[in-house]
Every structure is written in structure tokens, then in C-alpha cells.
C-alpha positions as CSV (number, residue, x, y, z in Angstrom):
1,X,-34.5,-13.1,-45.4
2,X,-34.8,-11.9,-41.9
3,X,-34.8,-8.2,-41.5
4,X,-33.8,-6.5,-38.2
5,X,-36.3,-3.8,-37.1
6,X,-35.4,-0.3,-37.8
7,X,-33.8,1.7,-35.0
8,X,-35.2,5.1,-35.2
9,X,-33.2,7.0,-32.6
10,X,-29.7,7.1,-31.2
11,X,-30.8,6.2,-27.7
12,X,-32.0,2.8,-28.9
13,X,-28.8,2.2,-30.8
14,X,-26.7,3.1,-27.8
15,X,-28.8,0.7,-25.6
16,X,-27.8,-2.2,-27.8
17,X,-24.1,-1.6,-27.3
18,X,-22.3,-3.9,-24.8
19,X,-21.6,-2.2,-21.5
20,X,-18.3,-0.4,-21.2
21,X,-15.8,-2.7,-19.5
22,X,-13.6,-1.6,-16.6
23,X,-10.0,-1.8,-17.9
24,X,-9.0,-3.1,-14.4
25,X,-11.0,-6.3,-14.2
26,X,-9.1,-7.5,-11.2
27,X,-8.1,-4.5,-9.0
28,X,-5.8,-5.1,-6.1
29,X,-7.8,-5.4,-2.9
30,X,-6.8,-4.6,0.6
31,X,-8.9,-5.6,3.6
32,X,-7.6,-3.8,6.8
33,X,-8.8,-5.1,10.2
34,X,-8.6,-2.5,12.9
35,X,-10.1,-1.4,16.2
36,X,-9.8,2.3,15.1
37,X,-11.3,2.5,11.5
38,X,-11.6,6.3,11.8
39,X,-7.8,6.6,12.0
40,X,-7.6,5.3,8.4
41,X,-10.2,7.6,6.8
42,X,-7.9,10.4,5.8
43,X,-4.9,8.6,4.4
44,X,-7.0,6.7,1.8
45,X,-9.2,9.7,0.9
46,X,-6.6,11.9,-0.8
47,X,-4.0,12.1,-3.5
48,X,-2.7,9.0,-5.2
49,X,-4.6,6.5,-3.1
50,X,-7.9,8.3,-3.8
51,X,-7.2,8.4,-7.5
52,X,-6.3,4.7,-7.6
53,X,-9.6,3.8,-6.0
54,X,-11.6,6.1,-8.3
55,X,-9.9,4.5,-11.3
56,X,-10.8,1.1,-10.1
57,X,-7.2,0.0,-9.8
58,X,-7.2,-0.6,-6.1
59,X,-9.9,-1.3,-3.5
60,X,-9.3,-0.5,0.2
61,X,-11.8,-1.8,2.7
62,X,-11.5,-1.1,6.4
63,X,-13.2,-3.4,8.9
64,X,-14.1,-2.5,12.5
65,X,-12.7,-5.4,14.6
66,X,-15.4,-4.7,17.3
67,X,-18.1,-5.8,14.8
68,X,-16.7,-9.3,15.0
69,X,-16.7,-9.5,18.8
70,X,-19.4,-11.7,20.4
71,X,-19.2,-10.1,23.8
72,X,-22.0,-7.7,24.9
73,X,-19.5,-4.9,25.4
74,X,-17.8,-5.6,22.0
75,X,-14.5,-5.9,23.8
76,X,-11.5,-7.1,21.8
77,X,-8.8,-7.4,24.5
78,X,-8.1,-9.2,27.8
79,X,-5.5,-9.5,30.4
80,X,-2.4,-11.6,29.4
81,X,-1.9,-15.1,30.8
82,X,1.1,-15.2,33.1
83,X,0.5,-11.7,34.3
84,X,2.3,-8.5,33.3
85,X,1.4,-5.1,32.2
86,X,-0.9,-4.2,29.2
87,X,-3.7,-5.9,27.5
88,X,-3.7,-8.5,24.7
89,X,-6.1,-8.5,21.7
90,X,-8.2,-11.7,21.8
91,X,-8.4,-14.4,19.2
92,X,-12.1,-14.5,18.4
93,X,-12.7,-11.1,16.7
94,X,-9.7,-11.5,14.4
95,X,-10.5,-15.1,13.6
96,X,-14.2,-14.2,12.9
97,X,-13.3,-11.4,10.5
98,X,-10.6,-13.3,8.7
99,X,-12.8,-16.4,8.2
100,X,-15.6,-14.3,6.9
101,X,-13.4,-12.6,4.3
102,X,-11.9,-15.9,3.2
103,X,-15.4,-17.2,2.4
104,X,-15.7,-14.4,-0.1
105,X,-12.4,-14.7,-2.0
106,X,-8.9,-16.2,-1.8
107,X,-6.2,-14.1,-0.2
108,X,-2.5,-14.0,-1.3
109,X,-1.3,-12.7,2.0
110,X,-2.5,-12.1,5.6
111,X,0.0,-9.4,6.9
112,X,0.4,-8.4,10.5
113,X,2.0,-5.0,11.1
114,X,4.4,-5.6,14.0
115,X,7.6,-4.0,15.3
116,X,9.3,-7.4,15.3
117,X,8.4,-8.2,11.7
118,X,10.7,-7.9,8.7
119,X,11.4,-4.3,7.9
120,X,9.4,-3.0,4.9
121,X,11.6,-2.1,2.0
122,X,11.2,-1.4,-1.7
123,X,11.8,-5.0,-2.7
124,X,8.9,-6.2,-0.5
125,X,6.7,-3.5,-1.8
126,X,7.5,-4.6,-5.4
127,X,6.6,-8.2,-4.5
128,X,3.3,-7.2,-3.0
129,X,2.3,-5.0,-5.9
130,X,1.6,-8.0,-8.1
131,X,-0.7,-9.7,-5.5
132,X,-4.5,-9.5,-5.9
133,X,-6.0,-9.8,-2.4
134,X,-4.3,-8.9,0.9
135,X,-5.5,-8.7,4.5
136,X,-3.7,-6.4,6.9
137,X,-4.1,-6.9,10.7
138,X,-3.6,-3.8,12.9
139,X,-2.5,-4.6,16.4
140,X,-3.0,-2.5,19.5
141,X,-2.3,-2.6,23.2
142,X,0.4,-5.2,24.1
143,X,-0.2,-7.1,20.9
144,X,-2.4,-9.8,19.5
145,X,-2.7,-13.4,20.8
146,X,0.1,-15.4,19.3
147,X,-2.2,-18.0,18.0
148,X,-3.6,-15.6,15.4
149,X,-0.1,-15.1,14.2
150,X,0.6,-18.8,14.1
151,X,-2.7,-19.8,12.4
152,X,-3.5,-17.0,10.0
153,X,-0.6,-14.7,9.4
154,X,1.6,-15.3,6.3
155,X,3.9,-12.3,6.7
156,X,4.8,-9.9,9.4
157,X,6.1,-6.4,8.5
158,X,7.6,-3.5,10.4
159,X,8.1,0.1,9.2
160,X,11.1,0.7,11.5
161,X,12.8,-0.1,14.8
162,X,10.4,1.8,17.0
163,X,7.0,1.2,18.6
164,X,3.8,3.0,17.7
165,X,0.4,3.0,19.4
166,X,-1.1,0.7,16.8
167,X,-0.8,-0.8,13.4
168,X,-3.0,1.6,11.6
169,X,-0.3,4.1,10.5
170,X,2.1,1.3,9.4
171,X,-0.8,-0.2,7.4
172,X,-1.4,3.1,5.6
173,X,2.3,3.3,4.9
174,X,2.3,-0.2,3.4
175,X,-0.7,0.4,1.2
176,X,0.7,3.6,-0.1
177,X,4.1,2.0,-0.9
178,X,2.4,-0.8,-2.8
179,X,-0.5,0.9,-4.6
180,X,1.8,3.5,-6.2
181,X,3.6,0.7,-8.0
182,X,0.5,-0.7,-9.7
183,X,0.4,0.3,-13.5
184,X,-2.0,3.1,-14.1
185,X,-1.8,4.6,-10.7
186,X,0.9,7.3,-11.3
187,X,0.5,9.6,-14.3
188,X,4.0,8.8,-15.4
189,X,4.4,5.0,-14.8
190,X,8.2,5.2,-15.2
191,X,8.4,7.5,-12.2
192,X,8.1,4.7,-9.7
193,X,10.8,2.7,-11.4
194,X,13.3,5.5,-10.8
195,X,12.5,6.0,-7.1
196,X,15.1,5.6,-4.4
197,X,15.8,2.0,-3.5
198,X,14.5,0.5,-6.8
199,X,18.1,-0.2,-7.9
200,X,19.5,-0.4,-4.4
201,X,20.6,3.2,-4.4
202,X,19.2,6.5,-3.1
203,X,17.9,8.9,-5.7
204,X,20.1,11.6,-7.3
205,X,19.4,15.3,-6.5
206,X,16.6,16.8,-8.5
207,X,15.9,20.4,-9.6
208,X,13.3,22.4,-11.4
209,X,12.9,26.1,-12.5
210,X,14.2,28.6,-12.0
211,X,17.7,27.6,-13.2
212,X,19.2,30.3,-11.0
213,X,17.7,31.2,-7.6
214,X,19.5,34.0,-5.7
215,X,22.8,32.7,-7.1
216,X,22.1,29.0,-6.4
217,X,22.3,27.4,-9.8
218,X,21.2,24.2,-11.3
219,X,24.2,22.0,-12.4
220,X,25.1,22.8,-16.0
221,X,24.9,19.2,-17.1
222,X,21.1,19.1,-16.4
223,X,20.6,22.1,-18.8
224,X,22.8,20.6,-21.5
225,X,20.2,18.4,-23.3
226,X,22.8,15.6,-23.5
227,X,20.7,12.7,-22.2
228,X,23.4,10.1,-21.9
229,X,25.6,12.4,-19.9
230,X,22.7,13.5,-17.7
231,X,22.0,9.8,-16.9
232,X,25.6,9.2,-16.2
233,X,25.7,12.2,-13.9
234,X,22.6,11.0,-12.1
235,X,24.0,7.6,-11.6
236,X,27.2,9.0,-10.2
237,X,25.3,11.3,-7.9
238,X,23.1,8.4,-6.7
239,X,26.2,6.4,-5.8
240,X,27.8,9.3,-4.0
241,X,24.7,10.1,-2.0
242,X,24.2,6.5,-1.1
243,X,27.8,6.2,0.0
244,X,27.5,9.2,2.3
245,X,24.0,8.6,3.7
246,X,23.4,4.9,3.5
247,X,26.7,3.0,3.0
248,X,25.0,-0.2,4.2
249,X,23.1,-0.3,0.9
250,X,26.4,-0.7,-1.0
251,X,27.7,-3.6,1.1
């Protein structure tokens, strides 16, 4: 009969245990390609996005586009063919970075943040929240060479009908909108499911203590404890608010 050697101390016993497994074996990963990486430091270093990264639920990697330029000056832009104002971001740096990333893993989407892309909405955020690996391209100047969009980009997104100085802030908006939907990111996972636009409506008014502030009172129904009636009231309020503020959502 084979006898195992005696383990005389707790440290030895602990060392034989299998390593603790990360519950998020396949976190969602974002690779953001930008000419201004410093602009994205703050948005991802605080609040929900910071917690998601610490929990291992999301990974956010920012890549400096200039690192992938072969020119001595590390330039990433040039004059547009055909003339005109502004500068255009060149093909090579984007292509080099994208190709390098693709040798390391498969990507579900390569997204270009562009004012002429589809407008980001809750349904698109929901769709992206079940992806695994996403590349986001941040444009600057007059835009990026169209061939990058033709060859690599799978989806183009805008955050509104206006023009910003670059794609960094839209990229941060997109990542925030998507990451908060991943299970485990929010303390109350049902919270994201009741947000505005999840059911095609704006959210109902919300209140907290005190119940009476300088004569401004919380609606009695919310203090009643009657959950079915509260939910009915919230639904009616959501419809009414949507009708007044965003009637296009009801069409």
C-alpha cells in the first residue's frame, strides 16, 4: 500500500491546492488605436471602467499609432490627393497595428469612430456587449485613408450629428456604454436592464430620500409598497416622458 508523505504544516498543504481560477476566463478586450493615447488615460482609470478591469471582466489596451509608423519623424498623416484643406491619416500605421493585433487573437469587430457612421444606440451597445475582442480606430485631422475603412473596418459608429477633434472621446463613450452591460460589472446587474432605451423608452422619474424636501414631495405611489402599482406607474411615466421628449422613439 502506497502511503503519501505526511504534510506537517499548513503552508505545504496550501501549496498543493490548484491555483484559484479567474471567474472571467474570457474577458472582453478592447484595443484602441489612437494618435493621442494620453487623452484616454482618465476615462478608463475611474469608476465602473476601472472596477471592470480590476475584476478581470474587461481589458482595455491603448496603442499609440505613431509606434507603427516607419517614417523617421513617426508621422501618421499626409496631404490629401486631389488637393483640399486638412490632412489625412495614412494607411501604413493603422495597417501595421491592426495586422500585429490580428496575429495575436481573432477579432469580432474592427470599429471606426466616424461622424458618418451609424449612430450608436442601446441596441448596438447590447450587441457589442457579447463580443470578445474589439478593435477601435480613432481618426484625426480630415479623416483616415478610405482604404483602411474598405479593407479592415467591419463597423462604423458615430455618437451624434456633430464633429469632434478626434475619435478618442467617442471611443471612450462606446467602451463605457458596452462594458457596463457585461454581467458582473455593475453591483446590481438588473440596473442596466432598466436603463433608458433598453425597452425603446426613456426612463421614468426617480426619487430618493427625503420624501418631502421643502414642500416638494415624492409621489405617494412610490411610498405605497405596492410593487405592481409602482411598476405600472413607472411604465406610464416612461411612455409619457418619451412622448414629450422623444416622440420619434414611439413611431
